[in-house]
Structures are given as structure tokens and as C-alpha cells.
TORZA-737233 format. One line per 3 residues: number of its first residue (from 1); their letters; for each residue x, y, z of N, C-alpha, C. Coordinates in nm, 4 decimals. Atoms other than C-alpha are relative to their C-alpha. Layout:
<pts>
NUM	A	X/Y/Z/X/Y/Z/X/Y/Z | ...;
</pts>
This chain:
<pts>
1	MGR	-0.0185/0.1412/0.0096/-3.6881/-1.8026/1.8504/-0.1234/-0.0616/-0.0631 | 0.1116/0.0627/0.0693/-3.9079/-2.0155/1.6219/-0.0490/-0.1238/0.0728 | 0.0555/0.1226/-0.0572/-4.1249/-2.3090/1.7058/0.0650/-0.1204/-0.0639;
4	STG	-0.0549/0.1232/0.0570/-3.9941/-2.6569/1.6626/-0.1039/-0.0625/-0.0916 | 0.0930/0.0619/0.0928/-4.1458/-2.8464/1.3764/-0.0668/-0.1187/0.0664 | 0.0731/0.1126/-0.0552/-4.4083/-3.1029/1.4577/-0.0859/0.0345/0.1211;
7	HRA	0.0799/-0.0403/-0.1149/-4.5566/-2.9094/1.7502/-0.0737/0.1281/-0.0353 | 0.0800/-0.1187/0.0244/-4.8404/-2.6663/1.7111/-0.0797/0.0322/0.1247 | 0.0882/-0.0430/-0.1076/-5.0183/-2.4663/1.9717/-0.1430/-0.0029/-0.0534;
10	VPD	0.1391/0.0074/0.0412/-5.3924/-2.5249/1.9577/-0.0810/0.0807/0.1008 | 0.0728/-0.0840/-0.0950/-5.5565/-2.2302/2.1310/-0.1495/-0.0318/-0.0021 | 0.1433/0.0192/-0.0136/-5.9097/-2.2827/2.2596/-0.0513/-0.1264/-0.0686;
13	AYE	0.0408/0.1223/0.0673/-5.9227/-2.6351/2.1193/-0.0904/-0.0860/0.0865 | 0.0805/0.0816/-0.0898/-6.0930/-2.7795/2.4253/-0.1468/0.0368/-0.0115 | 0.1434/-0.0204/-0.0070/-6.4668/-2.8223/2.4068/-0.0543/-0.0972/0.1025;
16	DPR	0.0627/0.0819/-0.1018/-6.6662/-2.9525/2.6989/-0.0721/-0.1169/-0.0694 | 0.0651/0.1152/0.0636/-6.7742/-3.3073/2.6048/-0.1520/0.0026/0.0144 | 0.1459/-0.0115/-0.0163/-7.1211/-3.2290/2.7394/-0.0593/0.0862/-0.1101;
19	VTE	0.0468/-0.0870/0.1081/-7.1546/-2.9529/2.4812/-0.0005/-0.0774/-0.1316 | -0.0059/0.0827/0.1214/-7.0458/-3.1914/2.2062/-0.1165/-0.0976/-0.0028 | 0.1117/0.0949/-0.0097/-7.3007/-3.4478/2.3265/-0.1333/0.0709/-0.0259;
22	LRT	0.1228/-0.0761/0.0201/-7.5745/-3.1830/2.3373/-0.0172/0.0372/-0.1468 | 0.0062/-0.0399/0.1410/-7.4925/-3.0554/1.9903/-0.0379/-0.1192/-0.0887 | 0.0272/0.1199/0.0790/-7.4972/-3.4084/1.8476/-0.1432/-0.0482/0.0187;
25	AVS	0.1350/0.0486/-0.0295/-7.8201/-3.5095/2.0211/-0.1071/0.0918/-0.0585 | 0.0968/-0.0957/0.0538/-8.0044/-3.1921/1.9212/-0.0040/-0.0101/-0.1522 | -0.0058/0.0120/0.1452/-7.8876/-3.2256/1.5626/-0.0755/-0.1245/-0.0474;
28	RLR	0.0680/0.1251/0.0369/-8.0117/-3.5847/1.5482/-0.1517/0.0156/0.0113 | 0.1446/-0.0151/-0.0171/-8.3551/-3.4978/1.6883/-0.0571/0.0970/-0.1023 | 0.0479/-0.0946/0.1018/-8.3886/-3.2011/1.4530/-0.0141/-0.0690/-0.1362;
31	REL	0.0072/0.0730/0.1277/-8.3112/-3.4258/1.1543/-0.1184/-0.0961/-0.0010 | 0.1094/0.0966/-0.0057/-8.5546/-3.6930/1.2682/-0.1368/0.0683/-0.0001 | 0.1250/-0.0742/-0.0003/-8.8274/-3.4388/1.3369/-0.0302/0.0537/-0.1401;
34	AAH	0.0196/-0.0519/0.1364/-8.7769/-3.2813/0.9932/-0.0438/-0.1103/-0.0956 | 0.0336/0.1116/0.0881/-8.8049/-3.6240/0.8306/-0.1319/-0.0679/0.0380 | 0.1235/0.0638/-0.0465/-9.1122/-3.7252/1.0325/-0.1187/0.0531/-0.0800;
37	PGE	0.1067/-0.0449/0.0889/-9.4113/-3.7163/0.7976/-0.1260/0.0492/0.0719 | 0.1228/-0.0354/-0.0701/-9.6815/-3.6760/1.0591/-0.0013/0.1428/0.0497 | 0.0181/-0.1331/-0.0568/-9.8182/-3.3442/1.1707/-0.0610/-0.0165/0.1382;
40	FPD	0.0588/-0.0020/-0.1324/-9.9028/-3.2706/1.5298/-0.0047/0.1451/0.0452 | 0.0282/-0.1404/-0.0315/-10.0272/-2.9525/1.6965/0.1192/0.0826/0.0483 | -0.1095/-0.0766/-0.0601/-9.7081/-2.8533/1.8790/0.1343/-0.0159/-0.0709;
43	RAI	-0.1245/0.0211/0.0750/-9.4532/-2.9318/1.6090/0.0843/0.1276/-0.0068 | -0.0736/-0.1268/0.0101/-9.3587/-2.5644/1.5682/0.0699/0.0340/0.1314 | -0.0629/-0.0240/-0.1304/-9.2893/-2.5371/1.9413/0.1260/-0.0847/0.0127;
46	AED	-0.1160/0.0893/-0.0069/-9.0586/-2.8380/1.9251/0.1125/0.0511/-0.0887 | -0.1023/-0.0505/0.0921/-8.8762/-2.6959/1.6230/0.0674/0.1261/0.0540 | -0.0557/-0.1238/-0.0562/-8.8339/-2.3562/1.7898/0.0927/-0.0286/0.1183;
49	ELA	-0.0826/0.0301/-0.1172/-8.6998/-2.5031/2.1128/0.1250/-0.0786/-0.0368 | -0.1205/0.0693/0.0466/-8.4643/-2.7366/1.9285/0.0978/0.0994/-0.0615 | -0.0868/-0.1056/0.0533/-8.3306/-2.4314/1.7450/0.0667/0.0750/0.1149;
52	ALA	-0.0571/-0.0684/-0.1171/-8.2821/-2.2624/2.0834/0.1081/-0.0864/0.0653 | -0.1012/0.0909/-0.0558/-8.0984/-2.5699/2.2155/0.1258/-0.0019/-0.0867 | -0.1153/-0.0006/0.0908/-7.8752/-2.5728/1.9071/0.0815/0.1279/0.0173;
55	TMA	-0.0690/-0.1273/-0.0212/-7.7931/-2.2058/1.9625/0.0773/-0.0020/0.1313 | -0.0683/0.0086/-0.1294/-7.7099/-2.2695/2.3277/0.1237/-0.0888/-0.0092 | -0.1153/0.0889/0.0163/-7.4831/-2.5572/2.2295/0.1105/0.0692/-0.0785;
58	ATG	-0.0993/-0.0707/0.0810/-7.3104/-2.3346/1.9750/0.0788/0.1018/0.0813 | -0.0710/-0.0966/-0.0829/-7.2210/-2.0835/2.2460/0.1102/-0.0659/0.0807 | -0.1019/0.0732/-0.0740/-7.0231/-2.3525/2.4250/-0.0178/0.0001/0.1497;
61	APE	0.0215/-0.0066/-0.1452/-7.1540/-2.2650/2.7718/-0.1485/0.0194/0.0289 | 0.1430/-0.0160/-0.0207/-7.5270/-2.3308/2.7920/-0.0375/0.0083/0.1482 | 0.0492/-0.0164/-0.1362/-7.7198/-2.2347/3.1041/-0.0910/-0.1183/0.0343;
64	PRR	0.0777/0.1198/-0.0338/-7.8562/-2.5490/3.2759/-0.1498/0.0243/0.0195 | 0.1437/-0.0267/-0.0202/-8.1891/-2.3885/3.3768/-0.0714/0.0198/-0.1330 | 0.0599/-0.0230/0.1327/-8.2562/-2.2772/3.0208/-0.0054/-0.1291/-0.0802;
67	LRR	0.0005/0.1301/0.0666/-8.1584/-2.6188/2.8868/-0.1190/-0.0830/0.0464 | 0.1096/0.0787/-0.0575/-8.4058/-2.7838/3.1222/-0.1356/0.0503/-0.0498 | 0.1263/-0.0577/0.0480/-8.6839/-2.5449/3.0191/-0.0265/-0.0413/-0.1449;
70	SLL	0.0166/0.0386/0.1403/-8.6262/-2.6126/2.6503/-0.0294/-0.1485/-0.0134 | 0.0251/0.1443/0.0035/-8.6123/-2.9863/2.7116/-0.1456/-0.0299/0.0359 | 0.1387/0.0239/-0.0403/-8.9481/-2.9769/2.8915/-0.0976/0.0402/-0.1102;
73	LVA	0.0868/-0.0427/0.1099/-9.1054/-2.7837/2.6047/0.0071/-0.0972/-0.1181 | -0.0149/0.0960/0.1097/-8.9638/-3.0220/2.3448/-0.0700/-0.1308/0.0355 | 0.0602/0.1258/-0.0425/-9.0697/-3.3287/2.5420/-0.1523/0.0102/0.0022;
76	GSI	0.1440/-0.0188/-0.0013/-9.4169/-3.1884/2.5936/-0.0588/0.0099/-0.1397 | 0.0468/-0.0189/0.1371/-9.4448/-3.1095/2.2248/0.0020/-0.1280/-0.0817 | -0.0127/0.1202/0.0836/-9.3294/-3.4407/2.0808/0.0002/-0.1288/0.0799;
79	GSV	-0.0067/0.1166/-0.0866/-9.3499/-3.6763/2.3759/-0.0860/-0.1174/-0.0426 | 0.0885/0.1087/0.0404/-9.6351/-3.8765/2.2245/0.0351/-0.0583/-0.1370 | -0.0416/0.0503/0.1316/-9.4565/-3.9321/1.8916/0.1069/-0.1065/0.0224;
82	SAL	-0.0903/0.1093/-0.0367/-9.3026/-4.2731/1.9534/0.1193/-0.0135/-0.0948 | -0.1102/0.0110/0.0960/-9.0882/-4.2580/1.6375/0.1174/0.0902/0.0374 | -0.1056/-0.0937/-0.0388/-8.8904/-3.9746/1.7971/0.0522/-0.0260/0.1409;
85	ARA	-0.0328/0.0264/-0.1407/-8.8542/-4.1310/2.1426/0.1494/-0.0195/0.0240 | -0.1424/0.0260/-0.0213/-8.4957/-4.2517/2.1035/0.0831/0.1277/-0.0131 | -0.0739/-0.1257/0.0192/-8.3673/-3.9194/1.9697/-0.0303/0.0982/0.1131;
88	LAG	0.0366/-0.0857/-0.1123/-8.5590/-3.7328/2.2410/0.0740/-0.0435/0.1262 | -0.0749/0.0505/-0.1154/-8.3973/-3.9565/2.5033/0.1464/0.0432/-0.0067 | -0.1376/-0.0477/0.0157/-8.0585/-3.8573/2.3617/0.0150/0.1451/0.0422;
91	VRG	-0.0033/-0.1408/-0.0414/-8.1373/-3.4892/2.4088/-0.0166/0.0091/0.1508 | 0.0207/-0.0012/-0.1452/-8.2648/-3.5572/2.7579/0.1284/-0.0365/0.0728 | -0.1264/0.0402/-0.0619/-7.9429/-3.7378/2.8480/0.1055/0.1085/-0.0077;
94	AVE	-0.0985/-0.1073/0.0171/-7.7340/-3.4544/2.7097/-0.0302/0.1175/0.0925 | 0.0380/-0.1093/-0.0903/-7.9286/-3.1944/2.9076/0.0277/-0.0394/0.1448 | -0.0218/0.0471/-0.1366/-7.9128/-3.4039/3.2241/0.1485/0.0038/0.0385;
97	AFH	-0.1435/-0.0037/-0.0282/-7.5329/-3.4118/3.1945/0.0422/0.1360/0.0584 | -0.0314/-0.1317/-0.0547/-7.5336/-3.0395/3.2757/-0.0514/0.0182/0.1421 | 0.0549/-0.0050/-0.1347/-7.7250/-3.1078/3.5955/0.0679/-0.0997/0.0924;
100	GTR	-0.0746/0.0960/-0.0813/-7.4953/-3.3862/3.7126/-0.0795/-0.1230/0.0387 | 0.0799/0.1196/-0.0297/-7.7757/-3.6442/3.7273/-0.0579/-0.0561/-0.1262 | 0.0698/0.0700/0.1083/-7.9164/-3.8976/3.4924/-0.0935/-0.0991/0.0656;
103	S	0.0944/0.0960/-0.0565/-8.2250/-4.0979/3.5648/-0.0720/-0.0741/-0.1073;
</pts>
């Protein structure tokens, strides 16, 4: 028996909205960091940890403890760069969503 027209099965189409939020926030901060002209001592650490966060988001099931660790490293690396504060807050909010608290 064939499928009726107009209806398609969409296997594995669901993505956790927290993962989508994390992916978007990390992408934004990575873009803003890449465009930021200033140099600072821990920039490479921030870039590496943002890459790790992007990889975790790509898996679709990031581990909350690892997310928190990466967030702390990123925040410590770029926390004093005020131009990146809003994008960093977005990543923080996305990570906090996996812990069930936002502050």
C-alpha cells in the first residue's frame, strides 16, 4: 500500500530547542570574536572552547557538565571584552538551559 499524497514521514526531524539555541548562540559569538579587531592573551582559548561548544551542539546531545566547563573557559578568556558581552550572555543563557536554571 502506498502513502497518501501530501503526507510525508519526517524521521528524526525533532531537534531539542536548547540545542538549536546553543548552536545559534555559539555561532554568533564565534562570528563576533572573529570580527573583533583587538588582541588579548586568551583569545586562542576562547576560540578553541567555542569550537568545542559548536561540536557538542552538532552532536545534538551535549553533556551539561562539559558545556559548563567550556562556558567558564570562554567567559574567563573574553569576559573583559565588553564588545562581546551580549553574545557571551547568549551563550551563557543557552548553556544554562541545559541545567534548568537561568540567573
